[in-house]
C-alpha positions in Angstrom: 1.4 28.2 -44.3 0.4 26.0 -41.4 2.8 23.5 -40.2 1.7 19.9 -39.9 1.9 18.6 -36.3 4.4 15.8 -35.8 3.3 12.4 -34.6 4.7 13.0 -31.2 2.7 16.3 -30.9 -0.5 14.6 -32.0 0.0 11.7 -29.6 0.8 14.2 -26.8 -2.3 16.3 -27.4 -4.7 13.3 -27.7 -3.7 11.5 -24.5 -6.0 11.5 -21.5 -5.1 13.9 -18.7 -6.6 14.5 -15.3 -7.8 18.0 -14.6 -9.4 19.8 -11.6 -12.9 21.1 -12.3 -15.6 22.8 -10.2 -18.5 20.5 -9.5 -20.8 23.2 -10.9 -19.1 22.9 -14.3 -19.7 19.2 -14.7 -21.6 18.0 -17.7 -23.2 14.7 -18.6 -20.7 12.4 -20.3 -17.7 13.5 -18.2 -15.7 10.8 -16.4 -14.9 11.7 -12.7 -11.7 10.0 -11.7 -11.2 11.6 -8.3 -12.9 13.8 -5.7 -12.1 16.4 -3.2 -12.9 13.8 -0.5 -12.7 10.0 -0.1 -15.1 8.0 -2.3 -16.6 6.5 0.7 -18.3 9.8 1.5 -20.5 9.7 -1.5 -23.2 7.1 -2.4 -21.5 5.2 -5.2 -20.4 1.5 -5.4 -17.1 1.9 -7.3 -14.2 4.2 -7.6 -14.6 6.4 -10.7 -17.9 7.6 -12.1 -19.1 8.6 -15.6 -21.8 11.3 -15.4 -24.8 9.7 -17.2 -27.9 11.4 -15.8 -29.0 14.7 -14.2 -29.3 12.7 -10.9 -25.5 11.9 -11.1 -24.8 15.6 -11.5 -27.0 16.6 -8.5 -25.4 13.9 -6.4 -21.8 15.0 -7.1 -22.7 18.7 -6.7 -24.4 18.0 -3.4 -21.3 16.3 -1.9 -18.3 17.9 -3.7 -17.0 21.4 -4.3 -14.6 20.2 -7.0 -13.6 17.0 -8.7 -10.9 15.6 -11.1 -12.0 14.5 -14.5 -10.3 12.5 -17.3 -10.4 14.3 -20.7 -8.3 14.5 -23.9 -5.7 17.2 -23.5 -6.4 18.7 -26.9 -10.1 19.0 -26.3 -9.5 20.6 -22.8 -7.2 23.2 -24.3 -9.6 24.0 -27.1 -12.5 24.5 -24.7 -10.6 27.0 -22.5 -12.4 25.8 -19.4 -9.4 26.3 -17.2 -5.8 25.5 -16.6 -4.3 22.1 -16.3 -3.5 21.6 -12.7 -1.0 19.1 -11.3 -2.1 17.3 -8.2 -0.3 18.6 -5.1 -0.1 16.9 -1.7 0.1 18.5 1.8 3.1 16.3 2.9 4.2 16.1 6.5 3.9 18.9 9.0 6.1 18.2 12.0 4.7 19.6 15.2 7.3 17.8 17.4 11.1 17.3 16.9 11.9 13.7 15.8 14.1 13.1 18.9 11.3 14.2 21.2 8.8 11.9 19.4 11.0 8.9 19.3 10.4 7.7 22.9 6.6 7.7 22.4 7.0 6.2 18.9 9.2 3.4 20.3 6.5 2.5 22.9 3.8 2.7 20.3 5.6 0.4 17.9 6.3 -2.1 20.7 2.6 -2.2 21.8 1.4 -2.4 18.2 3.7 -5.3 17.4 2.6 -7.2 20.5 -1.0 -6.6 19.6 -0.6 -7.9 16.0 1.3 -10.9 17.3 -1.6 -11.6 19.7 -4.2 -11.2 16.9 -2.4 -13.7 14.7 -1.8 -16.2 17.6 -5.5 -16.0 18.6 -6.7 -16.6 15.0 -4.2 -19.5 14.6 -5.7 -21.1 17.7 -9.2 -20.8 16.2 -10.2 -17.9 18.4 -11.3 -14.3 17.6 -9.7 -11.0 18.5 -10.7 -7.7 20.0 -11.3 -5.2 17.2 -11.5 -2.3 19.7 -8.0 -3.2 20.8 -6.9 -3.0 17.2 -8.4 0.4 16.8 -6.6 1.6 20.0 -3.3 0.4 18.7 -3.8 2.2 15.4 -4.9 5.4 17.1 -1.6 5.4 18.9 0.2 5.1 15.5 -1.9 7.9 14.1 -1.1 10.2 17.0 2.6 9.6 16.6 2.5 10.2 12.8 0.5 13.4 13.3 3.3 14.6 15.6 6.2 13.6 13.5 5.8 10.9 10.9 9.5 10.3 10.6 9.9 8.9 14.1 7.9 5.8 13.2 9.3 5.7 9.7 12.8 5.5 11.4 11.7 2.8 13.8 10.2 0.5 11.2 13.7 0.1 9.7 14.3 -2.2 12.7 13.1 -5.6 11.4 13.2 -9.1 12.9 13.1 -11.9 10.5 11.7 -14.4 13.1 8.3 -12.7 13.3 7.9 -11.5 9.7 4.1 -11.7 9.3 3.3 -9.7 12.4 6.0 -7.1 11.8 5.1 -6.9 8.2 1.4 -6.3 9.0 2.4 -3.6 11.6 4.8 -1.9 9.1 2.2 -1.9 6.3 -0.3 -0.3 8.7 2.2 2.4 9.7 3.3 3.1 6.2 -0.3 3.3 5.1 -1.1 5.9 7.8 2.1 7.9 6.9 1.1 7.8 3.2 -2.4 8.9 4.0 -1.0 11.7 6.1 1.2 12.7 3.2 -1.8 12.7 0.8 -3.8 14.9 3.3 -6.3 12.4 4.6 -8.4 13.3 7.7 -7.6 11.7 11.0 -10.6 9.4 10.9 -9.5 8.1 7.5 -6.0 7.6 8.8 -7.4 5.3 11.4 -9.3 3.3 8.8 -6.5 3.0 6.3 -4.2 2.0 9.2 -6.5 -0.8 10.1 -6.7 -1.8 6.4 -2.9 -2.1 6.4 -2.5 -3.7 9.8 -5.2 -6.4 9.2 -4.6 -7.0 5.5 -2.8 -10.3 6.1 -4.9 -11.8 8.9 -5.9 -14.6 6.6 -2.3 -15.9 6.8 -3.1 -17.1 10.2 -5.0 -19.9 8.5 -2.1 -20.9 6.2 -0.1 -24.0 7.4 3.2 -22.9 9.1 5.3 -25.1 6.9 4.2 -23.0 3.9 4.0 -19.7 5.7 7.5 -19.9 7.2 9.2 -22.1 4.5 12.9 -21.2 4.3 12.8 -21.4 0.5 10.7 -20.3 -2.4 7.2 -21.8 -2.6 6.3 -24.4 -5.2 3.5 -23.7 -7.5 1.1 -25.8 -5.4 2.2 -24.2 -2.2 1.8 -20.7 -3.7 -1.8 -21.6 -4.7 -2.4 -22.5 -1.0 -0.8 -19.3 0.1 -3.1 -17.3 -2.1 -6.1 -18.5 -0.2 -5.1 -16.1 2.6 -7.0 -13.3 0.8 -10.2 -15.3 1.0 -9.5 -16.4 4.6 -8.9 -12.8 5.6 -12.3 -11.6 4.4 -14.1 -14.5 6.1 -12.3 -13.7 9.4 -13.2 -10.0 9.4 -16.8 -10.7 8.3 -17.4 -12.6 11.5 -16.5 -9.5 13.6 -19.0 -6.7 14.4 -18.5 -3.1 13.4 -15.7 -3.6 10.9 -15.7 -1.1 8.0 -16.4 -2.7 4.6 -13.2 -1.3 3.2 -11.1 -3.1 5.8 -12.7 -6.4 4.8 -12.2 -5.6 1.2 -8.6 -4.8 1.7 -7.9 -8.2 3.2 -9.7 -9.7 0.3 -8.5 -7.7 -2.7 -5.0 -6.3 -1.8 -3.4 -8.7 -4.3 -5.6 -7.6 -7.2 -3.8 -5.7 -10.0 -4.7 -3.2 -12.7 -4.0 -5.6 -15.5 -6.5 -8.1 -14.0 -3.7 -10.7 -13.3 -3.9 -10.5 -9.5 -5.9 -12.7 -7.2 -8.3 -14.0 -5.9 -10.8 -12.8 -8.5 -8.7 -11.3 -11.2 -10.4 -7.9 -10.9 -9.2 -4.7 -12.5 -7.8 -2.9 -9.4 -8.6 0.5 -10.9 -12.2 0.0 -9.7 -11.2 -0.8 -6.1 -11.3 1.6 -3.2 -8.3 3.9 -3.0 -7.4 2.5 0.4 -7.0 -0.9 -1.1 -4.8 0.5 -3.9 -2.6 2.3 -1.4 -2.2 -0.8 0.8 -1.2 -2.8 -2.3 1.7 -0.5 -2.9 3.0 -0.3 0.7 2.5 -4.1 1.1 4.8 -4.8 -1.9 7.3 -2.1 -0.9 7.8 -3.5 2.6 7.9 -7.1 1.3 10.7 -6.3 -1.2 12.8 -4.4 1.4 12.4 -7.1 4.1 14.7 -10.0 4.7 13.0 -13.4 4.5 14.3 -16.9 5.2 14.9 -17.4 1.4 16.1 -13.9 0.5 17.8 -10.8 1.7 15.9 -7.5 1.7 16.5 -5.2 -1.3 17.5 -1.6 -0.9 14.6 0.9 -0.9 15.8 2.3 -4.2 15.4 -1.0 -5.9 11.9 -1.5 -4.5 10.9 2.0 -5.7 12.2 1.1 -9.2 10.1 -2.0 -9.3 6.9 -0.1 -8.2 7.6 2.6 -10.8 8.1 0.1 -13.6 4.8 -1.6 -12.7 2.7 1.5 -12.3 -0.4 1.4 -14.5 0.0 -2.3 -15.0 0.0 -3.6 -11.4 -0.4 -0.5 -9.4 -2.1 2.9 -9.4 0.2 5.3 -11.2 -0.7 8.4 -9.3 -0.3 6.7 -5.9 3.0 5.1 -6.9 4.5 8.4 -7.9 3.2 10.1 -4.8 4.6 7.2 -2.7 8.0 7.7 -4.2 7.8 11.4 -3.4 7.0 10.6 0.2 9.7 7.9 0.7 12.4 9.7 -1.4 15.3 8.1 -3.1 16.9 7.9 0.4 14.2 6.9 2.9 14.2 7.8 6.6 16.8 5.6 8.4 19.1 5.2 5.3 22.8 5.4 6.0 24.5 7.8 3.6 28.0 9.2 2.8 28.3 12.8 1.8 30.6 13.9 -1.0 33.0 15.4 1.6 33.3 12.0 3.3 31.1 12.6 6.3 28.5 10.0 7.3 24.9 10.6 8.1 21.5 9.0 8.6 18.5 10.3 6.6 15.9 11.8 9.0 13.2 12.7 6.4 12.7 12.9 2.7 12.0 16.2 0.8 9.1 15.5 -1.6 10.1 18.4 -3.9 13.8 17.5 -3.9 14.3 13.7 -3.7 18.1 13.9 -3.7 18.2 16.5 -0.9 16.6 15.1 2.3 17.2 16.1 5.9 20.3 14.2 7.2 21.7 13.7 10.7 25.5 13.8 10.5 27.0 11.2 12.9 30.6 10.8 11.6 33.3 13.2 10.4 35.1 12.9 7.1 37.9 10.8 8.8 35.2 8.4 10.1 35.2 9.4 13.7 32.1 9.9 15.8 30.8 13.4 16.2 27.9 15.0 18.1 24.8 14.5 15.9 23.9 17.5 13.8 20.8 17.7 11.5 21.1 19.5 8.2 18.5 20.1 5.5 20.2 19.5 2.2 17.6 21.6 0.4 18.9 24.7 2.1 22.3 24.3 0.4 24.2 24.3 3.7 27.9 24.5 3.2 30.6 22.4 4.9 33.9 23.6 6.3 35.4 23.9 2.8 32.6 26.1 1.6 30.9 23.4 -0.6 27.2 22.6 -0.3 26.5 19.3 1.5 25.6 16.7 -1.1 24.9 12.9 -0.8 27.5 10.8 -2.6 25.4 7.6 -2.2 23.7 5.2 0.2 25.6 2.8 2.4 24.7 -0.6 3.8 23.8 -0.7 7.5 26.8 -1.3 9.6 29.3 0.4 7.2 32.1 2.2 9.2 30.6 0.6 12.3 27.4 2.6 12.2 24.5 0.4 13.0 21.3 2.4 12.2 19.2 0.2 14.4 21.4 0.7 17.5 21.6 4.4 16.8 17.9 4.8 16.6 17.3 2.9 19.8 19.9 5.1 21.6 
């Protein structure tokens, strides 16, 4: 006698899943949700494509070896076309030790910050800016991230409240490059997504200072004026030559949301370029974790909880989950205490073990300074008592006299 499937089993088997499929196996009617390359490399207007004609099939097969399609789980299992494959990401490959990369990264971040400040000042004065100089600044960031992404990820923990807009724009650019690197983007795409992030807020140069730098929450009317920066940004970038369309679109659409409740056009963000969806995530993450005149910055863990709770409603679910894997529950630059009482600073996250990052130990259990020593918690390294090193919890910067910013700069 056959058993009747439970409601939960029925719901589980009927839900849509994303599966990897050879382009040669595509059929009319299938919905392509992702490609083996950026969407910008194929001649379509929007992200996502339902195969409707033989021409659609030929076009995809001409450009792609494989794609990802959305299909009901039960139907996929019945057809036996292949196994369900979870998306994997290359992550970071460190070709240079973080301490060797830090001096170059420090110079890169200083030059990039100065460039962004110059861009915003020029635009505020009614002048234009040098797009080639912006590309050069971003190329420096890309080179550093390709060598060791964690050097710049450490350095962007150093934040100055006085120049929030410029620093925020710089950090969003760097985070976007690092995230693109984690996802496996090519170097050229890293430059483009870096420019998308660095220039996403250029429209704020046209917002009155008394609103932009108000040391309190904005009123409803003030917020409506602030929202105009998305339109201003597109207008500014359209006046420049040789600016990729996706960079202009990111300035225009980075506040659009999946539920259509964003601005300025209340679009469904699912149809926007993946670079825009990525910048939307890192933009909000950096804003939440940064101190503003009217609020203190929140811990990274709280920011990640907010992004996770709003995935699928405000943000791309897949990218949110991948971003959390990249950042880890204890992001680079976080001060942590081990269960044995020793103090350390997180060097890099481990995407496959979020609670076990690489940590640089800087204090003994009795809270005395010690020669820095890096350990990978995923290797189950034991302390003097024979117990594996484990993080007890995160600490606020300055705890036990350890200032992460000063330590990084040293």
